[in-house]
VOTOR-799843 format. One line per 3 residues: number of its first residue (from 1); their letters; for each residue x, y, z of N, C-alpha, C. Coordinates in nm, 4 decimals, padded with zeros to 6 digits. Layout:
N
NUM) a) X:Y:Z:X:Y:Z:X:Y:Z  ...
***
This chain:
225
1) mie) -00.3913:01.0055:-00.0923:-00.3863:00.8559:-00.1554:-00.3269:00.8102:-00.0139  -00.2072:00.7811:-00.0034:-00.1623:00.7389:00.1074:-00.0802:00.8563:00.2064  -00.1607:00.8906:00.3441:-00.0653:01.0273:00.3810:-00.0606:00.9496:00.5718
4) len) 00.0817:00.9625:00.5774:00.1206:00.9471:00.7212:00.1526:01.0431:00.7562  00.1415:01.0301:00.8745:00.1213:01.1953:00.9442:00.2002:01.1668:01.0814  00.3121:01.1861:01.1280:00.3916:01.1547:01.2625:00.3653:01.0746:01.3370
7) iay) 00.3727:00.9536:01.2256:00.3602:00.8586:01.2832:00.5056:00.7670:01.3704  00.4689:00.6710:01.4519:00.5700:00.6094:01.5296:00.5241:00.4831:01.5171  00.6278:00.3508:01.5035:00.5829:00.2370:01.5311:00.7155:00.1429:01.6362
10) nyg) 00.6722:00.0690:01.7065:00.7508:00.0605:01.8307:00.7563:-00.1343:01.7867  00.8925:-00.1852:01.8009:00.8503:-00.3484:01.7749:00.9608:-00.4000:01.8466  00.8798:-00.4700:01.9523:00.9787:-00.5781:02.0460:01.0267:-00.4724:02.1427
13) gge) 00.9680:-00.4269:02.1401:00.9505:-00.3151:02.3003:01.0633:-00.2122:02.2829  01.1317:-00.2120:02.1198:01.2243:-00.0456:02.1059:01.1215:00.0346:01.9646  01.1767:00.0828:01.9617:01.1100:00.1996:01.8874:01.1638:00.2004:01.7233
16) lls) 01.1355:00.1738:01.6532:01.1582:00.0946:01.5192:01.1253:00.2421:01.4088  01.0640:00.2920:01.4249:01.0408:00.4136:01.3471:00.9568:00.5478:01.4184  00.9614:00.6681:01.3917:00.9558:00.7717:01.4917:00.9090:00.9315:01.3807
19) eis) 00.8001:00.9889:01.4336:00.7796:01.0959:01.3691:00.7845:01.1105:01.2544  00.7529:01.0286:01.2082:00.7655:00.9915:01.0275:00.6465:01.0489:00.9351  00.6255:01.1758:00.8607:00.5147:01.1967:00.7903:00.5549:01.1807:00.6444
22) lkl) 00.4446:01.1742:00.5771:00.4959:01.1584:00.4050:00.3367:01.1275:00.3395  00.3013:01.2085:00.2371:00.2357:01.2134:00.1481:00.2389:01.1467:-00.0114  00.1767:01.0146:-00.0677:00.2174:00.9791:-00.1615:00.1078:01.0325:-00.2415
25) apg) 00.1560:01.1475:-00.3431:00.0526:01.1906:-00.4186:00.0742:01.1146:-00.5648  -00.0822:01.1184:-00.6203:-00.1041:01.0701:-00.7372:00.0003:01.0433:-00.8487  00.0071:00.9774:-00.9012:00.1231:00.9520:-01.0410:00.2806:00.9792:-00.9381
28) sfh) 00.2841:00.9421:-00.8446:00.4267:01.0241:-00.8046:00.5261:00.9054:-00.7900  00.6689:00.8961:-00.7634:00.7297:00.7879:-00.7853:00.8371:00.7890:-00.6713  00.8252:00.6984:-00.5977:00.9407:00.7191:-00.5130:01.0102:00.5762:-00.4889
31) flt) 01.1500:00.6464:-00.4487:01.2422:00.4767:-00.3654:01.2392:00.5343:-00.2407  01.2616:00.4121:-00.1824:01.2906:00.3967:-00.0265:01.3990:00.3148:00.0138  01.4590:00.3740:00.0834:01.6275:00.3502:00.1213:01.6659:00.3188:00.2787
34) gps) 01.7678:00.2893:00.2762:01.7899:00.2273:00.4299:01.8798:00.1463:00.4539  01.9647:00.1341:00.5422:02.0262:-00.0105:00.6091:01.9732:-00.1020:00.6091  02.0068:-00.2321:00.5896:01.8852:-00.3300:00.6383:01.8502:-00.3414:00.7837
37) gsg) 01.7270:-00.3748:00.8430:01.6748:-00.3736:00.9540:01.6523:-00.2197:01.0305  01.6552:-00.1161:00.9287:01.5940:00.0265:00.9269:01.4772:00.0112:00.9425  01.3485:-00.0664:00.8789:01.2420:-00.0631:00.9251:01.1512:-00.0233:00.7489
40) ktt) 01.2898:-00.0452:00.6407:01.1569:-00.0201:00.5026:01.0402:-00.1071:00.5039  01.0788:-00.2290:00.5625:00.9389:-00.3133:00.5244:00.8676:-00.3204:00.5909  00.8852:-00.2495:00.7385:00.7369:-00.2374:00.8394:00.6821:-00.1439:00.8147
43) flk) 00.7645:-00.0441:00.7442:00.7170:00.1271:00.6837:00.6186:00.0900:00.5286  00.6749:-00.0136:00.4540:00.5466:-00.0267:00.3532:00.4792:-00.1180:00.4265  00.4334:-00.1756:00.5318:00.3130:-00.2293:00.5781:00.2885:-00.1666:00.6755
46) lcy) 00.2945:-00.0512:00.6733:00.1971:00.0694:00.7206:00.1388:00.1557:00.6386  00.2001:00.1164:00.5280:00.1295:00.2380:00.3942:00.0117:00.1659:00.3441  00.0088:00.1035:00.3427:-00.1386:-00.0631:00.3115:-00.1700:-00.0861:00.3959
49) gal) -00.1615:-00.0507:00.5359:-00.2649:-00.1247:00.6298:-00.2644:-00.2334:00.6949  -00.1713:-00.2987:00.7240:-00.1146:-00.4382:00.7059:-00.0642:-00.3811:00.8613  -00.0163:-00.3006:00.9357:00.0047:-00.2418:01.0437:-00.0524:-00.1095:01.1039
52) ipt) -00.0940:-00.1203:01.2270:-00.1328:-00.0204:01.2436:-00.0513:00.0666:01.3384  00.0131:00.2195:01.3123:00.1182:00.2867:01.4047:00.0843:00.3133:01.5364  00.1865:00.2825:01.5880:00.1817:00.2791:01.7645:00.1877:00.4662:01.8027
55) ags) 00.2136:00.5836:01.6947:00.1718:00.6503:01.7160:00.1311:00.7247:01.5728  00.0607:00.8280:01.5585:00.0215:00.8994:01.4859:-00.0529:00.8579:01.3898  -00.1360:00.8725:01.2827:-00.1980:00.8464:01.1670:-00.1327:00.8003:01.0299
58) vql) -00.2401:00.7212:00.9800:-00.1948:00.6685:00.8587:-00.3521:00.6870:00.7595  -00.3629:00.7286:00.6616:-00.4766:00.7543:00.6054:-00.4606:00.6834:00.4304  -00.5591:00.6146:00.4125:-00.5687:00.5564:00.2778:-00.7034:00.5872:00.2110
61) fgq) -00.6775:00.6882:00.1011:-00.7586:00.7620:00.0344:-00.8963:00.8475:00.0795  -00.8023:00.8852:00.1932:-00.8857:00.9864:00.3243:-00.9584:00.9042:00.4174  -00.9082:00.8210:00.4349:-00.9353:00.7486:00.5779:-00.8605:00.7025:00.6965
64) dvr) -00.9196:00.7386:00.7602:-00.7956:00.6636:00.8553:-00.8000:00.5062:00.8838  -00.7079:00.4333:00.8916:-00.6932:00.3155:00.8993:-00.7542:00.2350:01.0446  -00.7389:00.3385:01.1565:-00.7939:00.2753:01.3034:-00.9372:00.2833:01.2940
67) qmd) -01.0200:00.4000:01.2031:-01.1892:00.3669:01.1862:-01.1906:00.2864:01.0775  -01.0933:00.1867:01.0317:-01.1823:00.1142:00.9147:-01.2312:00.0064:00.9671  -01.3333:-00.0694:00.9172:-01.3996:-00.1926:00.9156:-01.3486:-00.2845:00.8461
70) rdg) -01.3382:-00.4155:00.8432:-01.2713:-00.4993:00.7645:-01.3468:-00.4703:00.6235  -01.4290:-00.4569:00.5908:-01.4795:-00.4041:00.4346:-01.3995:-00.3065:00.3838  -01.4139:-00.1882:00.4916:-01.3342:-00.0815:00.4419:-01.1772:-00.1164:00.3900
73) hal) -01.1187:-00.2124:00.4797:-00.9495:-00.2704:00.4646:-00.9972:-00.3167:00.3327  -01.0563:-00.3776:00.2867:-01.0780:-00.5076:00.1974:-01.0966:-00.3733:00.0742  -01.1489:-00.3187:00.1019:-01.1593:-00.2001:-00.0411:-01.0338:-00.1408:-00.0777
76) arr) -00.9722:-00.0378:00.0270:-00.8675:-00.0327:00.0423:-00.7637:-00.0679:-00.0545  -00.7446:-00.2041:00.0431:-00.5973:-00.2490:-00.0157:-00.6230:-00.3673:-00.1765  -00.7500:-00.3264:-00.2443:-00.7835:-00.3249:-00.3584:-00.7271:-00.1976:-00.5186
79) rig) -00.6887:-00.1239:-00.3937:-00.6429:-00.0149:-00.4668:-00.4922:00.0370:-00.4715  -00.4542:-00.0807:-00.3794:-00.2736:-00.0548:-00.3675:-00.2531:-00.2058:-00.4030  -00.1478:-00.2611:-00.4926:-00.0740:-00.3561:-00.5047:00.0296:-00.3747:-00.4425
82) vvh) 00.0883:-00.4936:-00.4145:00.2133:-00.4816:-00.3264:00.3072:-00.5745:-00.3940  00.3832:-00.5979:-00.4261:00.5144:-00.6766:-00.4386:00.5778:-00.6873:-00.3386  00.5638:-00.8763:-00.2994:00.6527:-00.8896:-00.1480:00.7717:-00.9213:-00.1619
85) qdc) 00.8817:-00.8919:-00.0831:00.9855:-00.9068:-00.0999:01.0293:-01.1033:-00.1146  00.9365:-01.1382:-00.0452:00.9810:-01.3312:-00.0665:00.8093:-01.3382:-00.1473  00.8331:-01.3257:-00.2457:00.6820:-01.3949:-00.3137:00.6425:-01.4819:-00.3183
88) qfl) 00.4876:-01.5265:-00.2406:00.4753:-01.6796:-00.1924:00.3789:-01.7145:-00.3049  00.3596:-01.8207:-00.3628:00.2525:-01.8679:-00.4750:00.2289:-02.0050:-00.4334  00.1032:-02.0135:-00.5118:00.0456:-02.1614:-00.4701:00.1386:-02.2963:-00.5747
91) dhl) 00.2138:-02.3578:-00.5334:00.3302:-02.4166:-00.6061:00.2249:-02.5084:-00.6859  00.1189:-02.5988:-00.7220:00.0628:-02.6560:-00.7803:-00.0707:-02.6059:-00.8886  -00.0544:-02.4325:-00.8567:-00.1438:-02.4097:-00.9405:-00.0188:-02.3147:-01.0323
94) pva) -00.1028:-02.3177:-01.1597:00.0057:-02.2442:-01.3032:00.0122:-02.0885:-01.2733  00.1176:-02.0663:-01.3826:00.1318:-01.9128:-01.3403:00.0106:-01.8517:-01.3118  -00.0560:-01.8491:-01.4008:-00.1893:-01.7845:-01.4488:-00.2977:-01.7982:-01.3560
97) dnv) -00.2796:-01.8718:-01.2798:-00.3859:-01.8877:-01.2014:-00.3612:-01.8099:-01.0595  -00.2129:-01.8539:-01.0587:-00.1405:-01.7531:-00.9518:-00.1692:-01.5859:-00.9552  -00.1505:-01.5546:-01.0989:-00.1667:-01.4308:-01.0938:-00.3281:-01.3579:-01.0532
100) alp) -00.4166:-01.4578:-01.1387:-00.5047:-01.4109:-01.1087:-00.6210:-01.4399:-00.9856  -00.5190:-01.4795:-00.8519:-00.6047:-01.5046:-00.7031:-00.6572:-01.4258:-00.6944  -00.5855:-01.2762:-00.7007:-00.6576:-01.1309:-00.6658:-00.8254:-01.1589:-00.7203
103) ltv) -00.8453:-01.1810:-00.8588:-00.9321:-01.1727:-00.9325:-01.0341:-01.2792:-00.8817  -00.9919:-01.4275:-00.8039:-01.0835:-01.5285:-00.8157:-01.1200:-01.4890:-00.6771  -01.0433:-01.4293:-00.5705:-01.1034:-01.4019:-00.4638:-01.2051:-01.2822:-00.4280
106) sgr) -01.2145:-01.1642:-00.5305:-01.2732:-01.0566:-00.5432:-01.4073:-01.1099:-00.5837  -01.4017:-01.2740:-00.6993:-01.5247:-01.2677:-00.7469:-01.5405:-01.1911:-00.8998  -01.4137:-01.1496:-00.9165:-01.4179:-01.0742:-01.0517:-01.3050:-01.1205:-01.1786
109) dsl) -01.3327:-01.2413:-01.2152:-01.2944:-01.3562:-01.2785:-01.4110:-01.3686:-01.4011  -01.4105:-01.2508:-01.4544:-01.5436:-01.2598:-01.5364:-01.4584:-01.3312:-01.6720  -01.4601:-01.3254:-01.8153:-01.4125:-01.3642:-01.9715:-01.3307:-01.2052:-01.9895
112) eqv) -01.4022:-01.1061:-01.9302:-01.3174:-00.9884:-02.0016:-01.1840:-00.9788:-01.8767  -01.1744:-01.0242:-01.7928:-01.0594:-01.0204:-01.6634:-00.9747:-01.1234:-01.7508  -00.9873:-01.2092:-01.7919:-00.9647:-01.3524:-01.8004:-00.8773:-01.2801:-01.9281
115) snl) -00.9927:-01.2031:-02.0251:-00.8962:-01.1439:-02.1444:-00.7528:-01.0933:-02.1206  -00.7757:-00.9786:-02.0338:-00.6787:-00.8924:-01.9455:-00.5428:-00.9611:-01.8594  -00.5739:-01.0393:-01.7875:-00.4762:-01.1530:-01.7741:-00.3855:-01.2162:-01.8787
118) kel) -00.4490:-01.2167:-01.9887:-00.3489:-01.2769:-02.1242:-00.2546:-01.1526:-02.1439  -00.2916:-01.0102:-02.1492:-00.2477:-00.9279:-02.2018:-00.1286:-00.9165:-02.0777  -00.1739:-00.8977:-01.9684:-00.0820:-00.8880:-01.8935:00.0252:-00.9420:-01.8588
121) lnw) -00.0150:-01.1354:-01.8665:00.0730:-01.1993:-01.9317:00.2261:-01.1665:-01.9925  00.1305:-01.1118:-02.1076:00.2267:-01.1013:-02.2252:00.2830:-00.9669:-02.1938  00.2724:-00.8640:-02.1334:00.3169:-00.7558:-02.1036:00.4488:-00.7824:-02.0000
124) vgl) 00.4324:-00.8670:-01.9183:00.5717:-00.9324:-01.7916:00.6119:-01.0067:-01.8735  00.6492:-01.0244:-02.0303:00.6970:-01.1181:-02.0749:00.6932:-01.2781:-01.9974  00.5653:-01.3394:-01.9524:00.5383:-01.4760:-01.9295:00.3994:-01.5077:-02.0163
127) ghr) 00.4115:-01.4806:-02.0864:00.2730:-01.5168:-02.1635:00.3295:-01.7026:-02.1918  00.4260:-01.7053:-02.2566:00.4828:-01.8441:-02.2988:00.4752:-01.9202:-02.1335  00.4632:-01.8637:-02.0366:00.4870:-01.9595:-01.9321:00.3570:-01.9431:-01.8551
130) asa) 00.2733:-01.8908:-01.8749:00.1362:-01.9346:-01.8354:00.1171:-02.0424:-01.7454  00.1317:-02.1520:-01.8541:00.0915:-02.3001:-01.7878:00.1939:-02.3865:-01.7033  00.3369:-02.3181:-01.6672:00.4204:-02.3597:-01.5785:00.4097:-02.3702:-01.4176
133) lpp) 00.4320:-02.4020:-01.3756:00.4146:-02.4152:-01.2117:00.5364:-02.3125:-01.1356  00.4965:-02.2710:-01.0422:00.5860:-02.1802:-00.9626:00.7750:-02.2314:-00.9865  00.7175:-02.3727:-00.9532:00.8858:-02.4100:-00.8888:00.9854:-02.4378:-01.0500
136) els) 00.9190:-02.4649:-01.1180:00.9954:-02.3650:-01.2617:01.0154:-02.2731:-01.2970  00.9913:-02.2009:-01.2111:01.0445:-01.9901:-01.2526:01.2047:-01.9888:-01.2128  01.2186:-01.8996:-01.2788:01.3447:-01.8864:-01.2340:01.3164:-01.7650:-01.1182
139) gge) 01.4338:-01.6984:-01.1075:01.3722:-01.5726:-00.9993:01.3210:-01.4612:-01.0557  01.3461:-01.4322:-01.1597:01.3324:-01.2767:-01.2678:01.1776:-01.3301:-01.3079  01.1416:-01.4569:-01.3234:01.0290:-01.4705:-01.3438:00.8984:-01.4683:-01.2434
142) rqr) 00.9611:-01.5085:-01.1437:00.8885:-01.5316:-01.0306:00.8680:-01.3810:-01.0031  00.9649:-01.2610:-00.9694:00.9713:-01.1547:-00.9628:00.8444:-01.0688:-01.0663  00.8778:-01.1306:-01.2032:00.7526:-01.0368:-01.2681:00.6595:-01.1372:-01.2610
145) aal) 00.6318:-01.2635:-01.1955:00.4547:-01.3095:-01.1933:00.4244:-01.2472:-01.0178  00.4803:-01.2279:-00.9602:00.4893:-01.0927:-00.8440:00.4306:-00.9696:-00.8469  00.4700:-00.9430:-00.9564:00.4439:-00.7647:-00.9917:00.3364:-00.7800:-01.0873
148) ara) 00.2994:-00.8715:-01.2022:00.1644:-00.8953:-01.2224:00.0517:-00.9535:-01.1289  00.1265:-00.9742:-01.0682:00.0040:-01.0350:-00.9687:-00.0919:-00.9429:-00.8396  00.0456:-00.8353:-00.8353:-00.0089:-00.7029:-00.7682:-00.0781:-00.6043:-00.8486
151) vim) -00.0318:-00.5634:-00.9695:-00.1411:-00.5301:-01.0404:-00.2758:-00.5764:-01.1306  -00.2989:-00.6851:-01.1075:-00.4054:-00.7721:-01.1641:-00.5311:-00.6884:-01.1161  -00.5898:-00.6192:-00.9897:-00.6704:-00.5542:-00.9785:-00.6878:-00.3878:-01.0452
154) spe) -00.5495:-00.3806:-01.1265:-00.5239:-00.2588:-01.1523:-00.5391:-00.1146:-01.0798  -00.4697:-00.1517:-00.9463:-00.4617:-00.0533:-00.8588:-00.3635:00.0963:-00.8813  -00.4430:00.1882:-00.7421:-00.4058:00.3310:-00.8135:-00.2240:00.3239:-00.7248
157) vvl) -00.2191:00.2487:-00.6664:-00.0499:00.2581:-00.6259:00.0091:00.1568:-00.6309  00.1372:00.0853:-00.6495:00.2341:-00.0145:-00.6562:00.3135:-00.0012:-00.5537  00.3602:-00.1069:-00.4329:00.4379:-00.0654:-00.3418:00.5121:-00.1887:-00.3325
160) ade) 00.6494:-00.2143:-00.3867:00.7334:-00.2739:-00.4042:00.8227:-00.2882:-00.3044  00.9036:-00.4156:-00.2215:00.9702:-00.4637:-00.1231:01.0662:-00.5262:-00.2065  01.1998:-00.4637:-00.2229:01.2970:-00.5215:-00.2865:01.2895:-00.5953:-00.4314
163) ptg) 01.2410:-00.5606:-00.4723:01.1503:-00.6512:-00.6211:01.2767:-00.7107:-00.6705  01.3751:-00.6530:-00.6728:01.5434:-00.7274:-00.7260:01.6010:-00.7710:-00.6980  01.6026:-00.7433:-00.5134:01.6563:-00.7969:-00.4739:01.7601:-00.9810:-00.4727
166) nvd) 01.6659:-00.9924:-00.5734:01.7531:-01.1890:-00.5958:01.7547:-01.2029:-00.7353  01.7667:-01.1045:-00.8090:01.7448:-01.1552:-00.9446:01.8991:-01.0501:-01.0230  01.9666:-01.0551:-01.1506:02.0705:-00.9892:-01.2266:01.9913:-00.8912:-01.2558
169) wem) 02.1029:-00.8192:-01.2837:02.1723:-00.6600:-01.3198:02.0385:-00.6787:-01.4209  02.0586:-00.6880:-01.5409:01.9836:-00.7166:-01.6572:01.8410:-00.7060:-01.6211  01.8391:-00.8247:-01.5300:01.6524:-00.8612:-01.5273:01.6259:-00.7566:-01.3990
172) sqr) 01.7099:-00.7075:-01.3297:01.6642:-00.5509:-01.2447:01.6121:-00.4821:-01.3302  01.7071:-00.3963:-01.4274:01.6567:-00.3036:-01.5653:01.5193:-00.3312:-01.5810  01.4829:-00.4692:-01.6236:01.3473:-00.4655:-01.6874:01.2447:-00.5010:-01.5772
175) llq) 01.2427:-00.5435:-01.4477:01.1293:-00.5197:-01.3830:01.1658:-00.3819:-01.3358  01.2668:-00.2891:-01.3328:01.2641:-00.1179:-01.3609:01.1763:-00.0430:-01.4391  01.2008:-00.0792:-01.5862:01.1074:-00.0480:-01.7042:00.9892:-00.0989:-01.6649
178) llv) 00.9347:-00.2290:-01.6439:00.7878:-00.2232:-01.6021:00.7315:-00.1089:-01.4812  00.8216:-00.1493:-01.3976:00.7608:-00.0268:-01.2714:00.7134:00.1502:-01.3462  00.7990:00.1479:-01.4505:00.8454:00.3355:-01.4597:00.6952:00.2882:-01.5597
181) eln) 00.6993:00.1768:-01.6916:00.5774:00.1859:-01.7363:00.4374:00.2350:-01.6825  00.4386:00.1756:-01.5691:00.2517:00.1497:-01.4520:00.2692:00.3210:-01.4367  00.3956:00.3637:-01.3732:00.3963:00.5270:-01.3717:00.3355:00.5652:-01.4632
184) rmg) 00.3965:00.5642:-01.5395:00.3501:00.6588:-01.6979:00.1429:00.6526:-01.7199  00.1530:00.4970:-01.6644:-00.0287:00.4919:-01.6930:-00.0675:00.5937:-01.5704  00.0333:00.6286:-01.5021:-00.0574:00.7108:-01.3764:-00.0496:00.6685:-01.2580
187) kti) 00.0008:00.4739:-01.2443:00.0388:00.4942:-01.1156:00.1155:00.5609:-00.9768  00.1081:00.5379:-00.8731:00.2078:00.5689:-00.7992:00.2536:00.4967:-00.7307  00.3800:00.5256:-00.7495:00.5176:00.3686:-00.7352:00.5954:00.3740:-00.6056
190) lia) 00.6254:00.3469:-00.5108:00.7002:00.3518:-00.3622:00.7917:00.1749:-00.3840  00.9005:00.2112:-00.4387:00.9866:00.0807:-00.4115:01.1176:00.0929:-00.3126  01.0941:-00.0148:-00.2190:01.2004:00.0045:-00.1291:01.3644:-00.0888:-00.1970
193) thd) 01.4238:-00.0403:-00.1572:01.5693:-00.1089:-00.2250:01.6855:-00.0595:-00.1314  01.7531:-00.1419:-00.1453:01.8893:-00.1113:-00.1205:01.9590:-00.0478:-00.2297  01.9518:-00.1061:-00.3797:02.0331:-00.1280:-00.4903:02.0660:00.0533:-00.5308
196) lnl) 02.1344:00.1303:-00.4952:02.1327:00.2514:-00.5787:02.1838:00.2379:-00.6820  02.2174:00.1580:-00.7388:02.2737:00.1820:-00.8711:02.1460:00.1644:-00.9565  02.0760:00.1051:-00.9123:01.8856:00.1041:-00.9614:01.8272:00.2345:-00.9562
199) irt) 01.8595:00.2460:-00.8524:01.8017:00.4553:-00.8450:01.8703:00.5475:-00.9527  01.9999:00.5023:-00.9568:02.0887:00.5758:-01.0347:01.9891:00.5873:-01.1451  02.0074:00.4896:-01.1954:01.9395:00.4700:-01.3694:01.8063:00.4805:-01.4052
202) akh) 01.6927:00.4740:-01.2664:01.5821:00.5337:-01.2766:01.5804:00.6281:-01.2635  01.6416:00.7390:-01.2537:01.6512:00.8780:-01.2413:01.7066:00.9396:-01.4296  01.7235:00.8247:-01.4974:01.7405:00.8616:-01.6409:01.5869:00.8447:-01.7195
205) hvq) 01.5201:00.7857:-01.6615:01.3404:00.7311:-01.7223:01.2391:00.8478:-01.6463  01.2763:00.8498:-01.5287:01.1384:00.9078:-01.4614:01.2054:00.9713:-01.3495  01.1206:01.0871:-01.3369:01.1474:01.1947:-01.2164:01.0943:01.1340:-01.0789
208) arv) 01.1998:01.0674:-01.0081:01.1761:00.9931:-00.8941:01.2635:01.0744:-00.7308  01.1360:01.0563:-00.6326:01.1804:01.0990:-00.4845:01.2950:00.9990:-00.4560  01.3532:01.0225:-00.3768:01.4087:00.9054:-00.2803:01.4213:00.9906:-00.1778
211) lri) 01.4070:00.8887:-00.0855:01.3713:00.8554:00.0750:01.4444:00.7814:00.0881  01.5121:00.8008:00.2461:01.5737:00.7345:00.3343:01.5842:00.7457:00.4833  01.5491:00.5733:00.5105:01.5259:00.5349:00.6474:01.6742:00.5618:00.6945
214) snr) 01.6525:00.6623:00.8140:01.8186:00.6595:00.8929:01.7752:00.6818:01.0368  01.8166:00.6200:01.1605:01.7647:00.6772:01.2764:01.6533:00.6537:01.3066  01.5742:00.5687:01.3095:01.4060:00.5660:01.3131:01.3431:00.6621:01.1880
217) klq) 01.4247:00.7827:01.1472:01.3500:00.9192:01.1052:01.3519:00.8948:00.9448  01.2563:00.9415:00.8660:01.2739:00.9724:00.7268:01.2832:01.0688:00.6925  01.3935:01.0674:00.5827:01.4881:01.1663:00.5252:01.4951:01.1844:00.3984
220) lag) 01.4984:01.2901:00.2982:01.4705:01.3075:00.1760:01.6317:01.2806:00.1308  01.6935:01.1675:00.0622:01.8250:01.1890:00.0134:01.9100:01.2482:-00.0547  02.0468:01.2866:-00.0279:02.0879:01.4195:-00.1041:02.1188:01.3402:-00.2651
223) adl) 02.1760:01.4827:-00.3613:02.2273:01.4128:-00.4744:02.3498:01.3450:-00.4700  02.4061:01.3026:-00.4238:02.5000:01.2376:-00.3597:02.4542:01.0584:-00.4527  02.3171:01.0683:-00.4621:02.2807:00.8536:-00.5091:02.2537:00.9875:-00.6604
***
């Protein structure tokens, strides 16, 4: 699905990531940890083709990102849902319209998809907030709306960048449960987080592999987590 082979990435004249290889298999669940500034967000951007590695190769669904044209990138991105650390919404549009934006942009906003949208909003617990505007949402509601938007196109892979960074522990567990449910549906999940308690909790519910970025390299975290 997503394969990184011996990649490196230089940023601002210095090397941020080096000699990193990883295969995200279908249905797998990964956590990505590491200190602030270690390159977790950059790593995720490399995983969905927003950045091109300085060295090495990234393959998305069997295609090298360097050889993809614009249409190829767009098709690959539809198969990858991304929950950004700072979820941006159009404040003048209600939650339902914000979540449905990927459908609208891709021309897939049919009646069937609108019905799926209602189910999705109910699944993340926002059915009653469908007409609310983004500024009216709490932090936890914004994160759940961001997750709904990321999966509205039924992607095969979900990448989440610190999805619980700005919410309390109860909401963190709720968001984690939604991601675990997606994994049980067969989705591949990769979560970048600094919250080790979240990882420990997840291990009771899902078989997760924990990766750590340290000294520009990607390592398999030990059992001390």
